[in-house]
C-alpha positions in Angstrom: 27.2 15.1 -7.9 25.1 12.7 -10.0 21.5 11.7 -8.7 19.8 8.4 -9.8 16.7 6.6 -8.8 17.3 3.0 -8.1 19.1 0.8 -5.4 21.7 -1.0 -7.6 24.8 -0.1 -9.6 25.8 -1.9 -12.7 29.3 -2.4 -14.1 28.9 -3.3 -18.0 31.1 -4.3 -20.8 32.7 -1.1 -22.5 35.8 -0.1 -24.5 38.2 1.3 -22.0 38.7 5.1 -22.2 40.5 6.3 -19.3 43.0 5.0 -16.8 42.8 5.7 -13.1 45.5 6.7 -10.5 46.3 4.1 -8.0 49.1 2.4 -6.2 50.4 -1.2 -6.9 52.5 -3.9 -5.4 54.2 -6.9 -6.9 56.7 -7.3 -9.6 55.7 -7.9 -13.3 56.6 -11.3 -14.7 59.9 -11.9 -16.5 60.2 -10.0 -19.8 59.1 -6.6 -20.9 56.6 -4.9 -18.8 55.0 -3.4 -21.9 54.8 -6.9 -23.6 53.4 -8.7 -20.5 50.8 -6.4 -19.2 47.1 -5.7 -20.2 44.2 -3.6 -19.0 40.7 -4.0 -17.5 37.9 -1.7 -18.8 34.9 -0.9 -16.7 31.8 1.1 -17.2 29.4 1.9 -14.1 25.7 2.4 -15.0 24.3 4.2 -11.9 20.8 3.0 -11.2 17.9 5.4 -10.6 17.7 6.7 -6.9 21.4 6.4 -6.0 23.5 9.5 -5.7 27.2 8.8 -5.5 30.3 10.8 -5.9 32.9 8.4 -5.5 33.6 4.7 -6.4 36.4 3.0 -4.7 38.1 0.1 -6.4 40.8 -2.5 -5.6 42.4 -5.2 -7.8 44.2 -7.9 -6.3 45.8 -11.3 -7.5 45.9 -14.0 -4.9 48.5 -15.9 -6.9 51.2 -13.2 -7.5 50.1 -11.1 -4.4 49.6 -8.2 -6.8 47.4 -5.3 -5.4 46.4 -2.0 -6.8 43.7 0.4 -5.6 42.2 3.8 -6.4 38.9 5.8 -6.6 36.8 7.1 -9.4 35.0 10.6 -9.2 31.5 10.2 -10.6 29.9 13.5 -10.3 30.6 14.9 -13.7 29.6 11.4 -15.6 26.4 10.0 -16.6 28.1 6.7 -16.6 31.4 5.9 -14.9 33.8 4.3 -17.3 37.5 3.7 -16.3 40.5 1.6 -17.3 42.9 0.2 -15.1 46.4 -0.5 -16.9 49.6 -1.9 -16.2 48.1 -5.4 -14.8 50.7 -8.1 -15.3 49.1 -11.0 -17.5 47.8 -14.0 -15.8 44.7 -15.4 -14.1 43.6 -15.2 -10.5 42.5 -11.5 -10.6 39.7 -10.2 -8.5 38.3 -6.6 -8.5 36.2 -5.3 -5.6 34.2 -2.0 -5.9 32.6 0.0 -3.0 30.5 3.2 -2.9 28.4 5.1 -0.4 25.5 7.3 -1.5 26.0 10.9 -0.7 23.3 10.9 2.2 25.1 8.1 3.7 21.8 5.8 3.8 23.0 3.4 1.0 26.1 1.3 0.9 27.1 -0.6 -2.4 29.6 -3.4 -2.9 30.5 -5.7 -5.8 33.2 -8.0 -7.0 34.2 -10.1 -10.1 37.2 -12.2 -11.1 38.8 -12.0 -14.5 42.1 -13.0 -16.4 44.5 -10.5 -18.0 46.2 -11.0 -21.3 49.2 -9.3 -22.6 48.5 -6.2 -24.7 44.7 -6.7 -24.3 42.0 -5.0 -22.6 39.7 -7.4 -20.6 36.2 -6.1 -20.1 34.7 -7.2 -16.8 31.0 -7.0 -15.8 30.4 -6.2 -12.1 27.2 -5.8 -10.4 27.2 -3.4 -7.3 24.6 -4.5 -4.8 23.2 -1.7 -2.7 21.3 -1.8 0.5 19.8 0.6 2.8 20.0 0.3 6.8 22.9 -2.0 8.0 21.9 -5.6 8.8 22.2 -4.8 12.6 19.6 -2.2 12.6 16.6 -2.7 14.7 13.3 -1.2 15.4 11.5 0.2 18.3 7.8 -0.7 19.3 6.3 2.2 21.1 3.3 2.0 23.5 2.0 5.4 24.6 -0.1 5.7 27.8 -1.7 8.9 29.2 -1.4 10.5 32.7 -4.0 12.9 33.9 -2.5 15.6 36.1 -4.6 17.4 38.8 -4.0 21.1 39.1 -4.6 23.2 42.4 -6.5 26.3 41.2 -7.0 28.0 44.5 -6.1 27.7 48.3 -7.5 30.0 51.0 -7.8 30.2 54.8 -10.1 32.2 56.9 -7.2 33.3 58.9 -3.4 32.6 58.9 -3.0 33.7 62.6 -5.1 32.5 65.5 -4.9 31.3 69.1 -3.8 27.8 70.2 -6.6 25.4 70.2 -8.6 27.8 67.7 -9.9 26.5 64.2 -9.3 27.9 61.0 -11.6 27.4 58.0 -9.9 26.1 54.7 -11.0 26.1 51.2 -9.4 24.6 48.0 -10.2 23.9 44.4 -8.6 21.6 42.0 -9.2 20.3 38.5 -8.2 17.0 36.9 -10.0 17.0 33.6 -13.2 14.9 33.4 -12.5 13.1 36.8 -12.7 14.4 40.3 -9.6 15.7 42.0 -8.8 13.9 45.2 -7.7 16.1 48.1 -5.1 15.0 51.0 -4.1 17.7 53.7 -1.2 17.4 56.1 0.1 19.5 58.9 3.1 19.7 61.2 0.9 19.9 64.1 -2.8 20.2 65.1 -5.7 18.3 63.4 -8.1 18.4 60.4 -11.9 17.7 60.6 -11.5 15.8 57.3 -8.2 15.7 55.8 -9.8 14.6 52.4 -12.1 17.3 52.2 -11.8 20.4 49.9 -13.1 22.6 52.8 -11.8 21.2 56.1 -11.5 22.8 59.4 -8.0 23.1 61.0 -7.5 23.2 64.6 -4.4 24.6 66.1 -2.4 22.5 68.6 -2.5 23.5 72.3 1.1 24.8 72.1 2.0 28.0 70.2 3.7 27.4 67.1 3.9 28.2 63.4 2.2 25.2 61.6 2.7 24.4 58.0 -0.5 23.2 56.1 0.1 21.2 52.8 -2.4 20.3 50.3 -1.7 17.5 47.9 -4.0 16.8 45.1 -4.1 13.7 42.7 -3.8 12.2 40.2 -0.3 13.2 39.6 3.1 12.1 38.3 6.6 13.2 38.4 6.3 14.6 35.0 3.1 16.5 35.6 3.6 20.3 34.7 0.7 21.3 36.9 0.6 22.6 40.7 -0.3 19.4 42.5 1.2 20.4 46.1 0.8 23.8 47.9 1.6 25.0 51.3 0.6 27.8 53.6 1.6 28.8 57.3 -0.8 29.3 60.2 0.5 31.0 63.3 -1.1 29.6 66.5 -0.5 32.1 69.3 -1.0 32.3 73.1 -3.7 35.1 73.6 -3.4 37.6 76.3 -6.0 36.9 79.0 -8.3 40.0 78.2 -12.1 40.0 77.7 -11.6 41.3 74.2 -9.7 38.1 73.3 -12.3 36.0 75.3 -15.3 37.4 73.4 -13.6 37.4 70.0 -11.8 34.1 70.2 -14.7 32.0 72.0 -17.9 33.9 72.7 -18.5 35.4 69.4 -17.6 32.2 67.5 -19.2 29.7 69.8 -21.9 31.2 71.9 -23.9 34.0 70.4 -25.9 31.7 67.9 -28.0 30.8 71.0 -27.3 33.6 73.4 -29.0 36.5 71.5 -32.4 37.9 72.0 -35.1 35.6 71.0 -33.0 32.5 71.2 -33.2 30.0 74.1 -29.9 31.3 75.7 -31.7 34.5 76.5 -35.3 33.3 76.9 -34.4 30.1 79.0 -30.7 30.9 80.3 -31.3 34.7 80.9 -27.8 35.4 79.3 -27.4 37.7 76.3 -23.9 37.7 74.6 -25.1 39.3 71.4 -22.4 42.0 71.9 -19.2 42.4 74.0 -20.8 44.9 76.3 -23.9 42.8 76.8 -21.9 39.7 77.6 -19.6 41.5 80.1 -22.7 43.0 81.9 -24.6 39.6 82.1 -21.5 37.5 83.1 -19.1 39.0 85.7 -20.5 39.1 89.3 -24.0 38.0 88.0 -25.8 35.1 89.8 -26.8 32.0 87.6 -30.6 32.5 86.7 -31.2 29.9 84.1 -34.5 28.1 84.3 -33.9 24.9 82.3 -32.8 21.8 84.1 -31.0 20.3 81.2 -29.1 17.2 81.5 -28.3 17.8 85.0 -31.8 17.8 86.2 -31.0 21.1 88.2 -31.9 24.6 87.2 -29.3 27.1 87.5 -31.5 29.7 89.2 -31.9 27.6 92.2 -28.2 27.7 92.7 -27.8 31.3 92.0 -30.1 32.6 94.8 -29.1 33.4 98.3 -29.5 30.4 100.5 -31.6 30.6 103.6 -28.6 28.8 105.3 -26.3 31.4 104.5 -24.8 29.9 101.3 -23.3 31.9 98.8 -25.1 32.4 95.4 -23.4 30.6 92.2 -22.0 33.4 89.8 -21.5 33.1 86.3 -18.0 34.7 86.5 -16.5 35.3 90.0 -13.6 37.6 89.6 -10.2 36.0 90.7 -12.0 32.5 91.3 -12.2 30.5 88.2 -13.1 27.3 90.1 -16.1 29.1 91.5 -17.3 30.5 88.1 -20.1 28.6 86.6 -18.9 29.5 83.0 -15.8 27.6 83.7 -17.7 24.6 85.1 -20.1 24.3 82.3 -17.4 24.5 79.4 -15.2 22.2 81.4 -17.9 19.6 81.7 -18.5 19.6 78.0 -14.8 19.0 77.4 -14.5 16.4 79.9 -17.9 14.6 79.0 -19.3 15.2 82.5 -22.5 16.7 83.9 -22.6 20.3 84.7 -23.6 21.4 88.2 -26.9 22.8 86.7 -28.4 22.9 83.3 -26.4 21.4 80.5 -22.7 21.7 79.6 -21.8 24.3 77.1 -21.7 24.9 74.2 -25.1 23.5 74.0 -26.0 20.5 71.7 -24.0 18.3 69.5 -21.3 20.9 68.6 -17.6 20.3 69.7 -16.6 21.3 73.0 -14.1 24.2 73.6 -10.6 23.4 73.2 -8.4 23.0 76.5 -6.5 26.4 75.4 -9.8 28.1 75.2 -10.8 27.1 78.6 -7.4 28.0 79.8 -7.8 31.4 78.4 -11.3 32.0 80.2 -9.8 30.8 83.4 -6.7 33.0 82.8 -8.9 36.1 82.4 -11.0 35.4 85.5 -8.0 34.7 87.7 -6.6 38.0 86.5 -9.7 39.8 87.9 -12.3 39.4 85.1 -11.8 43.0 83.9 -13.5 44.5 81.1 -10.3 44.9 79.0 
């Protein structure tokens, strides 16, 4: 293999030194072939930068339809000199040379015309023109853009099993480089306090089911290798109507902030719910005794005493009688947005009302006998 440094190959005048093998067609002119034939001699000076192993040649004569072709190996020569003999004398000859660089990136071609005289070697100069990429090669203009990919780094829930209508606190964190990640919560049932918050409150539906909660964060794209969507299951159950479930699922979560010693639920309402035992003792079979008129304008104490006309006192919880129990009337009034029979609807203040399933649980417990179970 011969390596050179340019992009052209030159064929120059030289004394013929070798013949090349090839094939020919076309009869010689009349007379002795030896008397009527000549030769063509060529020398290829390979330019710097071009590495070629083989040069292909074709000699043709458009007048006589003569044709002859062959190839020359170049890897052992500093120059490529060769002679083509046995050419019938006459004019109209042309030679075409082709070659390809060993790495396939450069193609060379050249041609020349000449005349052959009998018993004479004709020296033919040919220039091989070499070029790189083919004429139909194109180029690509690339425009690159960046895509920020958000990533969920944590997802948690205060409980993954709770009662129908009850709430679960959710918390998630996500990163998106220098920008703030956006949150989007969805669920197969139930509701969110704010589906765009990183820490929403999820409320179970009123019917028992397994709910799939899904968090999606953005920005994201199809090619993002990060975690941009994650799900968890929350089981929303129907609770057995026991006081343990009423206290754990409702009273402990929604009532004891006020109904504990030193707070208005005890000092004004006279009802201590700070423990399960205290709550049961102050609720079941106990007459209403609150001294605040609240939004109704009526104090519960006035309804919880024995009436002189023989009326029965209003009990906080009347076993087996949910419609005659003050606790049911107060939580139902808050849910319905109406006035309570005395004092104010419960839970007190601007907090959310109990859900219908929570009210239903209290009623079911009372109808079952309001046992301390």
